[in-house]
C-alpha positions in Angstrom: -29.2 148.8 -2.2 -30.3 152.3 -1.1 -29.8 155.5 -3.1 -27.3 156.7 -0.5 -25.0 153.7 -1.0 -25.6 153.1 -4.7 -23.1 154.4 -7.3 -24.7 156.9 -9.6 -25.3 155.7 -13.2 -26.2 157.6 -16.3 -27.7 155.5 -19.1 -27.4 157.0 -22.6 -29.6 155.8 -25.4 -29.0 157.1 -29.0 -31.8 157.4 -31.4 -31.8 157.9 -35.2 -35.3 157.3 -36.5 -35.6 154.2 -34.4 -39.3 154.8 -33.7 -41.1 152.3 -31.5 -37.9 150.3 -31.0 -36.3 153.3 -29.2 -39.3 154.0 -27.1 -39.5 150.3 -26.1 -35.8 150.4 -25.1 -36.3 153.5 -23.0 -39.3 152.0 -21.2 -37.0 149.1 -20.2 -34.3 151.5 -19.1 -36.5 153.4 -16.6 -37.6 150.0 -15.2 -34.0 149.1 -14.4 -33.7 147.7 -10.9 -31.6 150.5 -9.5 -32.4 153.3 -7.0 -34.2 156.1 -8.9 -32.2 158.8 -7.2 -29.0 157.2 -8.5 -30.1 156.6 -12.1 -30.2 159.1 -14.9 -31.6 157.9 -18.2 -30.8 160.1 -21.2 -32.1 160.1 -24.8 -29.9 161.6 -27.4 -31.8 162.2 -30.6 -29.7 162.5 -33.8 -32.0 164.8 -35.8 -34.7 162.1 -36.2 -38.1 162.6 -37.9 -39.8 159.7 -36.2 -41.6 161.6 -33.4 -39.7 159.7 -30.6 -38.7 162.9 -28.8 -42.3 164.0 -28.5 -43.4 160.5 -27.4 -40.7 160.3 -24.7 -41.5 163.7 -23.4 -45.2 162.7 -23.1 -44.8 159.1 -21.8 -41.4 159.2 -20.0 -41.0 162.6 -18.4 -38.2 161.3 -16.2 -36.0 160.7 -19.2 -33.6 163.6 -20.0 -33.7 164.5 -23.7 -30.7 166.0 -25.7 -31.5 166.8 -29.3 -29.1 167.4 -32.1 -29.9 169.4 -35.2 -28.0 167.0 -37.4 -27.1 163.3 -37.5 -23.7 163.2 -35.8 -23.4 159.4 -36.1 -22.9 157.1 -33.2 -19.7 158.8 -31.9 -21.0 162.4 -32.1 -24.4 161.5 -30.7 -23.1 159.6 -27.8 -20.6 162.4 -27.1 -23.5 164.8 -26.5 -24.5 162.5 -23.6 -21.0 162.3 -22.3 -19.9 165.9 -22.5 -22.4 167.2 -20.0 -21.7 164.4 -17.6 -22.2 165.5 -14.0 -18.8 165.3 -12.1 -20.3 163.0 -9.4 -21.4 160.3 -12.0 -19.8 157.0 -11.1 -20.7 155.0 -14.2 -22.1 155.6 -17.7 -23.9 152.9 -19.6 -24.0 153.2 -23.4 -27.0 151.3 -24.8 -28.1 150.8 -28.4 -31.7 151.6 -29.0 -32.1 148.1 -30.5 -31.3 146.5 -27.2 -33.8 144.9 -24.8 -33.0 144.1 -21.2 -34.5 142.7 -18.0 -34.7 144.9 -14.9 -31.7 143.2 -13.3 -29.2 143.8 -16.2 -27.3 146.6 -14.5 -26.4 145.3 -11.1 -23.9 142.6 -12.3 -22.1 145.2 -14.4 -21.7 147.5 -11.5 -20.6 144.6 -9.3 -17.9 143.6 -11.8 -16.6 147.1 -12.1 -16.5 147.7 -8.3 -14.3 144.6 -7.9 -11.2 146.5 -9.2 -10.4 150.2 -9.6 -8.5 149.4 -12.7 -11.5 148.1 -14.6 -12.6 150.8 -17.0 -15.5 148.9 -18.6 -17.7 145.9 -17.8 -19.3 144.0 -20.7 -22.5 142.0 -20.6 -23.3 138.8 -22.5 -25.0 140.2 -25.5 -27.3 137.7 -27.2 -29.0 138.1 -30.6 -32.7 139.1 -30.0 -34.1 136.0 -31.7 -33.8 132.4 -30.8 -32.5 130.4 -33.8 -32.4 127.0 -35.4 -29.6 125.9 -37.8 -30.6 125.2 -41.4 -28.3 123.2 -43.5 -28.3 123.6 -47.3 -26.8 120.6 -49.0 -26.4 120.0 -52.7 -24.0 119.5 -55.6 -21.6 122.4 -56.0 -20.8 123.5 -59.5 -18.7 126.2 -61.0 -20.8 129.3 -61.3 -19.5 130.2 -64.7 -16.3 129.7 -66.7 -15.3 133.3 -65.7 -16.1 132.6 -62.0 -14.2 129.8 -60.2 -16.5 129.7 -57.2 -18.4 126.4 -56.7 -21.9 127.1 -55.6 -25.3 125.3 -55.1 -28.0 128.0 -54.7 -28.3 131.7 -54.1 -30.2 132.8 -51.0 -31.9 136.2 -51.4 -34.7 136.3 -48.9 -36.5 134.8 -45.9 -40.0 135.1 -44.6 -42.3 133.7 -41.9 -46.0 133.5 -42.8 -45.3 135.9 -45.7 -43.6 138.5 -43.5 -40.0 139.5 -44.4 -37.4 138.3 -41.9 -34.3 138.6 -44.1 -32.5 141.0 -41.8 -32.8 138.5 -39.0 -31.2 135.6 -40.8 -27.5 135.0 -40.1 -25.2 133.3 -42.6 -23.1 131.1 -40.3 -20.7 129.2 -42.6 -20.3 128.0 -46.2 -21.4 131.2 -48.0 -19.4 133.4 -50.3 -20.4 136.7 -48.7 -23.0 139.3 -49.6 -23.5 140.6 -53.1 -25.6 143.5 -54.4 -27.5 144.4 -57.5 -27.6 147.9 -59.1 -31.3 148.0 -58.0 -31.2 149.6 -54.5 -34.6 148.2 -53.7 -33.4 144.6 -54.0 -31.9 142.9 -51.0 -28.3 141.5 -51.0 -27.9 137.8 -51.7 -25.3 135.1 -51.0 -24.2 132.0 -52.8 -24.1 128.8 -50.8 -21.4 126.2 -51.1 -22.0 122.4 -51.1 -22.6 122.4 -47.3 -23.8 125.8 -46.0 -25.4 126.6 -42.7 -27.5 129.6 -41.8 -29.3 130.6 -38.6 -33.1 131.1 -39.0 -35.4 132.7 -36.5 -37.1 129.9 -34.6 -40.8 130.4 -33.9 -42.7 127.4 -32.6 -45.2 127.7 -35.5 -45.4 129.4 -38.9 -44.6 128.8 -42.5 -40.9 129.5 -42.9 -39.4 130.0 -46.3 -36.2 130.8 -48.1 -36.0 132.6 -51.5 -33.6 130.5 -53.6 -32.2 130.6 -57.1 -29.8 128.4 -59.0 -27.5 129.1 -61.9 -28.9 125.9 -63.4 -31.6 123.6 -62.0 -30.2 122.1 -58.8 -31.6 119.6 -56.4 -30.9 120.6 -52.8 -31.8 119.5 -49.3 -32.9 121.9 -46.5 -32.3 120.2 -43.2 -32.7 121.0 -39.5 -32.1 118.8 -36.4 -35.6 117.2 -36.8 -36.2 116.6 -40.5 -35.4 117.7 -44.0 -37.1 118.6 -47.3 -35.7 118.2 -50.8 -36.4 120.6 -53.7 -35.4 121.1 -57.3 -34.4 124.8 -57.3 -34.8 126.5 -60.7 -33.1 129.5 -62.3 -35.9 131.9 -61.4 -36.2 133.1 -57.8 -38.8 131.1 -55.8 -39.9 130.5 -52.2 -39.1 127.1 -50.7 -40.6 126.0 -47.4 -38.3 124.9 -44.6 -38.8 121.7 -42.5 -41.1 122.0 -39.4 -39.4 124.4 -36.9 -37.8 123.8 -33.5 -38.0 125.9 -30.3 -34.5 127.1 -31.1 -31.5 128.2 -29.1 -29.8 131.4 -28.0 -27.0 132.8 -30.2 -24.2 135.1 -29.0 -23.6 138.5 -30.5 -20.7 139.6 -28.2 -19.1 138.8 -24.9 -16.4 141.4 -25.1 -14.2 141.9 -28.1 -10.8 140.3 -29.0 -7.8 141.3 -31.1 -6.7 138.8 -33.7 -3.0 138.5 -34.7 -3.7 140.1 -38.1 -5.1 143.3 -36.5 -8.8 142.6 -36.8 -10.9 143.2 -33.7 -13.9 140.8 -33.6 -16.9 140.1 -31.4 -16.0 137.3 -29.0 -18.3 134.4 -29.5 -20.1 135.8 -32.5 -22.8 133.4 -33.9 -21.8 130.7 -31.4 -24.7 128.8 -29.8 -24.9 129.9 -26.2 -24.1 126.8 -24.2 -22.6 128.5 -21.2 -19.1 128.5 -22.6 -18.7 132.2 -22.0 -20.3 132.3 -18.5 -17.0 132.7 -16.6 -15.9 136.4 -16.1 -12.9 137.1 -18.3 -10.6 140.0 -19.0 -11.0 141.0 -22.7 -9.2 143.3 -25.1 -12.1 145.7 -25.8 -15.7 146.5 -25.1 -18.6 146.6 -27.5 -20.6 149.9 -27.8 -23.9 148.0 -28.2 -24.1 147.8 -24.4 -21.4 148.6 -22.0 -20.9 150.1 -18.5 -18.0 152.6 -18.4 -16.4 153.9 -15.2 -16.6 157.7 -14.8 -12.9 158.0 -14.0 -12.1 156.0 -17.1 -14.1 158.5 -19.2 -12.3 161.4 -17.6 -9.0 159.6 -18.3 -9.4 158.6 -22.0 -11.8 161.3 -23.2 -14.8 160.9 -25.6 -15.4 159.0 -28.8 -13.7 160.1 -31.9 -16.3 161.8 -34.0 -14.2 161.6 -37.2 -15.0 157.9 -37.3 -18.8 158.8 -37.3 -19.9 155.1 -36.9 -18.2 151.7 -36.5 -14.9 151.1 -34.7 -15.3 154.2 -32.5 -15.8 151.9 -29.5 -12.6 149.9 -30.4 -10.7 153.1 -30.8 -11.7 154.3 -27.3 -11.1 150.9 -25.8 -7.6 150.6 -27.3 -6.8 154.2 -26.2 -7.7 153.1 -22.7 -5.5 150.0 -22.9 -2.5 152.3 -23.6 -3.3 154.1 -20.3 -3.5 150.9 -18.3 -7.2 150.3 -18.1 -8.7 146.8 -18.1 -12.1 145.5 -19.3 -14.0 142.5 -18.0 -17.0 140.5 -18.9 -20.0 140.2 -16.6 -21.9 137.4 -18.3 -24.6 137.2 -15.7 -25.8 140.5 -17.1 -27.7 139.4 -20.2 -29.0 141.8 -22.9 -30.6 141.0 -26.3 -29.6 142.9 -29.4 -31.4 143.3 -32.7 -28.1 143.2 -34.5 -27.8 145.7 -37.4 -31.5 146.8 -36.9 -30.7 150.3 -38.0 -27.9 149.7 -40.5 -28.8 146.5 -42.4 -30.7 148.4 -45.1 -27.6 150.4 -45.8 -25.2 147.4 -45.7 -23.0 148.6 -48.6 -22.2 151.8 -46.8 -21.2 149.9 -43.7 -18.5 148.3 -45.9 -17.0 151.8 -46.3 -17.0 152.8 -42.6 -15.9 149.4 -41.4 -12.9 149.2 -43.8 -11.8 152.8 -43.5 -12.2 153.0 -39.7 -10.6 149.6 -39.1 -7.4 150.8 -40.8 -7.5 154.2 -39.1 -7.7 152.7 -35.7 -5.1 150.1 -36.4 -2.7 152.8 -37.7 -3.0 154.6 -34.4 -2.0 151.8 -32.1 -0.5 148.8 -34.0 3.1 148.4 -35.3 3.7 149.9 -38.7 4.4 146.4 -40.1 0.9 145.3 -39.0 -0.7 148.4 -40.6 1.1 147.9 -43.9 0.2 144.2 -44.0 -3.5 145.0 -43.2 -3.6 147.7 -46.0 -2.1 145.3 -48.6 -4.6 142.6 -47.6 -7.5 145.1 -47.9 -6.2 146.1 -51.3 -6.0 142.5 -52.4 -9.5 141.8 -51.0 -10.8 144.8 -53.0 -9.3 143.3 -56.1 -11.0 140.0 -55.5 -14.4 141.8 -55.1 -13.7 143.5 -58.4 -13.0 140.2 -60.0 -16.2 138.6 -58.6 -18.7 141.5 -59.0 -17.4 143.3 -62.1 -15.2 141.2 -64.3 -16.7 137.7 -63.8 -20.3 139.1 -64.1 -19.4 141.0 -67.3 -17.8 137.9 -68.8 -20.8 135.7 -68.2 -23.2 138.3 -69.6 -24.6 139.6 -66.3 -24.7 143.3 -65.3 -21.6 144.2 -63.3 -22.0 145.6 -59.8 -19.4 148.2 -58.7 -21.1 148.8 -55.3 -18.7 147.0 -52.9 -15.6 147.5 -55.0 -16.2 151.3 -55.2 -16.9 151.7 -51.5 -13.8 149.7 -50.6 -11.6 151.7 -52.9 -13.1 154.9 -51.4 -12.4 153.6 -48.0 -8.8 152.9 -48.8 -8.4 156.3 -50.4 -10.0 158.2 -47.5 -7.9 156.2 -45.0 -4.8 157.5 -46.7 -6.0 161.1 -46.7 -7.3 161.0 -43.1 -4.1 159.3 -41.9 -2.2 162.2 -43.5 -4.4 164.7 -41.8 -6.2 165.8 -45.0 -9.9 165.8 -45.5 -10.8 167.8 -48.6 -14.5 168.1 -49.4 -14.4 165.6 -52.2 -13.0 163.0 -49.8 -15.6 163.1 -47.1 -17.4 159.9 -46.2 -20.8 159.2 -47.8 -23.6 160.3 -45.6 -26.2 157.8 -44.4 -29.7 158.6 -45.5 
């Protein structure tokens, strides 16, 4: 394809202290297999202190740099790259700085978009960056305490390969009770496993792979993969336990478009499924994912920009839902494959993501869904908050452990701020907690 016949594409990469990860992403963007005269790569920097702007100006002078004096979140940062969009731009790609691509990633997205003028966005197949193997944790499940009815085997609080921390890269697939936090901000979250729990562990060919486990009382458990298993007596003090010899691993899906559930939740289509080609047929989907997406220029001019009041999370769903009300469609282009280091920039602040996810989910739902759906979703969120309070505060206190208000307080604040923002009120005391 020549520059004269190629649609013009602007690629926007947002950076907030991403460092070498952002630089690596931008190097891949400028190597995209697309005529240089029809490709405009833009870095939007959200008041970072990592030196990426200086590095990009020195190493990648062809990249346009837009710099913000403050952290505007995903929505505000991306809007800086959308608002000065040249009028002749045919397409805009939003790309997370924790995404890696091959040079041919863009062409299938453009081809899918060109197939129908009503297509506002084309979604790639987004895989998790690592390949994985499944680890099964099997053991007798006992009641955690008389004040806590959950039946658990062991607590998983860390993962490492050859002594290096890989906890952020582990995915809890099924059979876990959800993340919990201590009052010590330096300590990672942990999850209790049920009698048959499964997690996805990064799958190098070699290396000593370990999980950090604790039990409420000495418990014998089996750690098993497809090849072999090991058995341990896990004690009441945290310890490192070696996994069976590793496998080459398999690809795991992050997102192939997003889908709307009957209860109003919007979820990643295929999340944590093993990639066996089951999503390789192009499909029409409810929404697109902001990790990587190609947006038609006329779609952007029709629906406007991202809602900066959301700051981060669900701003892509809001914009996609807004477009649906105007008649736009979204399709997958699964032969465009990108890899995503999921939550690379937010995992360390996971408690705060609870606030934004819950608040923004309800705000977006209230804009487009029937009132009955919104009311039901709010009541479920309130009930869920009560269950977290029972688990993290009441049950811990009754068994003599230190209560943790982290998740409960953030969820309560999210519900309160949803009500204020829905009513058009945003007093200073109600503003969302800033990410540091």
